[in-house]
Backbone as CSV, one residue per row, in Angstrom:
resi,resn,N_x,N_y,N_z,CA_x,CA_y,CA_z,C_x,C_y,C_z
1,UNK,17.445,4.498,160.654,18.060,4.837,161.918,19.334,5.630,161.642
2,UNK,19.631,6.555,162.522,20.802,7.421,162.380,21.689,7.313,163.625
3,UNK,22.906,7.805,163.518,23.853,7.756,164.631,23.236,8.368,165.887
4,UNK,22.512,9.465,165.742,21.922,10.131,166.907,20.868,9.273,167.602
5,UNK,20.356,8.241,166.946,19.340,7.359,167.524,19.931,6.163,168.279
6,UNK,21.233,5.969,168.175,21.876,4.834,168.847,21.828,5.016,170.361
7,UNK,21.775,3.911,171.113,21.790,4.031,172.574,23.123,4.608,173.046
8,UNK,23.109,5.396,174.104,24.343,6.033,174.579,25.415,5.039,175.013
9,UNK,25.034,3.822,175.351,26.019,2.827,175.779,26.684,2.098,174.612
10,UNK,26.294,2.403,173.387,26.932,1.803,172.209,28.374,2.304,172.111
11,UNK,29.292,1.391,171.856,30.724,1.691,171.813,31.159,1.918,170.367
12,UNK,31.842,3.027,170.138,32.368,3.363,168.816,33.653,2.583,168.567
13,UNK,33.729,1.906,167.419,34.930,1.151,167.045,35.323,1.542,165.627
14,UNK,36.555,2.091,165.486,37.052,2.489,164.174,38.417,1.888,163.851
15,UNK,39.110,1.375,164.842,40.408,0.751,164.609,40.216,-0.489,163.736
16,UNK,41.018,-0.614,162.693,40.818,-1.702,161.728,40.958,-3.087,162.358
17,UNK,41.887,-3.256,163.283,42.059,-4.566,163.917,40.886,-4.894,164.834
18,UNK,40.373,-3.900,165.529,39.215,-4.127,166.395,37.969,-4.431,165.571
19,UNK,37.783,-3.690,164.472,36.636,-3.964,163.595,36.728,-5.375,163.023
20,UNK,37.929,-5.750,162.609,38.134,-7.085,162.050,37.792,-8.156,163.086
21,UNK,38.227,-7.975,164.322,37.951,-8.955,165.376,36.450,-9.088,165.628
22,UNK,35.751,-7.966,165.682,34.302,-7.993,165.911,33.602,-8.711,164.766
23,UNK,33.883,-8.283,163.546,33.188,-8.847,162.391,33.522,-10.324,162.178
24,UNK,34.786,-10.700,162.377,35.161,-12.111,162.227,34.464,-12.982,163.262
25,UNK,34.339,-12.483,164.485,33.698,-13.279,165.537,32.222,-13.520,165.243
26,UNK,31.638,-12.674,164.401,30.228,-12.807,164.043,30.039,-13.434,162.661
27,UNK,31.146,-13.799,162.013,31.070,-14.387,160.677,30.734,-13.371,159.604
28,UNK,31.082,-12.109,159.851,30.753,-11.026,158.918,31.996,-10.346,158.359
29,UNK,33.111,-11.061,158.284,34.382,-10.451,157.865,34.331,-9.835,156.475
30,UNK,33.400,-10.267,155.637,33.287,-9.696,154.290,32.817,-8.239,154.321
31,UNK,32.338,-7.769,155.466,31.855,-6.388,155.588,32.935,-5.415,156.057
32,UNK,34.134,-5.894,156.296,35.206,-5.067,156.855,35.474,-3.814,156.033
33,UNK,35.599,-3.936,154.729,35.903,-2.776,153.886,34.696,-1.870,153.678
34,UNK,33.516,-2.413,153.834,32.295,-1.652,153.582,31.930,-0.715,154.739
35,UNK,32.330,-1.079,155.962,31.953,-0.303,157.146,33.194,0.101,157.941
36,UNK,33.731,1.309,157.709,34.901,1.760,158.459,34.578,2.177,159.892
37,UNK,33.295,2.248,160.209,32.864,2.632,161.546,31.808,1.651,162.037
38,UNK,32.024,1.146,163.253,31.049,0.266,163.890,30.640,0.851,165.232
39,UNK,29.432,0.557,165.632,28.973,0.799,166.993,28.542,-0.555,167.530
40,UNK,28.969,-0.863,168.756,28.728,-2.183,169.327,28.066,-2.044,170.691
41,UNK,27.041,-2.828,170.908,26.379,-2.922,172.203,26.761,-4.273,172.787
42,UNK,27.381,-4.252,173.975,27.891,-5.469,174.595,27.100,-5.756,175.864
43,UNK,26.807,-7.032,176.083,26.142,-7.445,177.308,26.533,-8.859,177.662
44,UNK,26.816,-9.106,178.927,27.196,-10.439,179.399,28.328,-11.038,178.569
45,UNK,29.356,-10.241,178.307,30.567,-10.671,177.590,30.289,-11.169,176.178
46,UNK,29.233,-10.663,175.549,28.946,-11.016,174.156,28.365,-9.805,173.443
47,UNK,28.429,-9.839,172.130,27.860,-8.753,171.342,26.346,-8.912,171.300
48,UNK,25.643,-7.868,171.703,24.183,-7.894,171.641,23.680,-7.307,170.333
49,UNK,24.372,-6.243,169.869,23.966,-5.610,168.622,25.169,-4.889,168.028
50,UNK,25.272,-4.928,166.705,26.356,-4.246,165.996,25.740,-3.463,164.845
51,UNK,26.097,-2.177,164.771,25.650,-1.306,163.687,26.861,-0.893,162.864
52,UNK,26.665,-0.658,161.591,27.727,-0.191,160.717,27.378,1.141,160.089
53,UNK,28.410,1.966,159.891,28.276,3.265,159.226,29.203,3.229,158.019
54,UNK,28.713,3.647,156.868,29.517,3.595,155.643,30.653,4.612,155.636
55,UNK,30.531,5.703,156.376,31.578,6.715,156.421,32.455,6.555,157.647
56,UNK,33.653,7.169,157.598,34.560,7.080,158.742,34.155,8.037,159.854
57,UNK,33.628,9.203,159.491,33.203,10.183,160.493,31.723,9.943,160.792
58,UNK,31.396,9.534,162.022,30.006,9.217,162.349,29.199,10.462,162.736
59,UNK,28.905,11.293,161.741,28.076,12.469,162.007,26.742,12.013,162.578
60,UNK,26.135,12.836,163.423,24.890,12.457,164.089,23.769,12.102,163.125
61,UNK,23.754,12.727,161.948,22.677,12.447,160.992,23.049,11.349,159.985
62,UNK,24.206,10.729,160.182,24.662,9.651,159.289,23.810,8.394,159.515
63,UNK,23.331,7.767,158.443,22.543,6.537,158.615,23.398,5.369,159.111
64,UNK,22.785,4.509,159.914,23.445,3.297,160.400,22.617,2.086,159.986
65,UNK,23.303,0.968,159.824,22.626,-0.277,159.463,22.918,-1.330,160.522
66,UNK,21.913,-2.082,160.904,22.113,-3.186,161.838,22.822,-4.309,161.086
67,UNK,23.992,-4.686,161.580,24.756,-5.772,160.975,24.546,-7.078,161.730
68,UNK,24.246,-6.953,163.030,24.043,-8.135,163.861,23.146,-7.768,165.030
69,UNK,22.232,-8.651,165.369,21.391,-8.510,166.558,21.247,-9.889,167.184
70,UNK,21.653,-10.031,168.432,21.567,-11.318,169.121,20.117,-11.771,169.188
71,UNK,19.919,-13.024,168.892,18.583,-13.592,168.961,17.692,-13.271,167.781
72,UNK,18.241,-12.570,166.794,17.419,-12.199,165.627,17.530,-13.228,164.527
């Protein structure tokens, strides 16, 4: 999957404190340094899906990895 394949409602998060808050809330704080860019899908006041990008600039052809999926 690539950045261009993400749903349009996915929220881009690059601020280090915001990334830390997201990852810590999911028990994934060890991934903070590995993923400088996150995309988050939110629904009903909870994270539904979180993707990580290894680079800081999320070019459309940049690969993304699913870090969290609710119910998975």
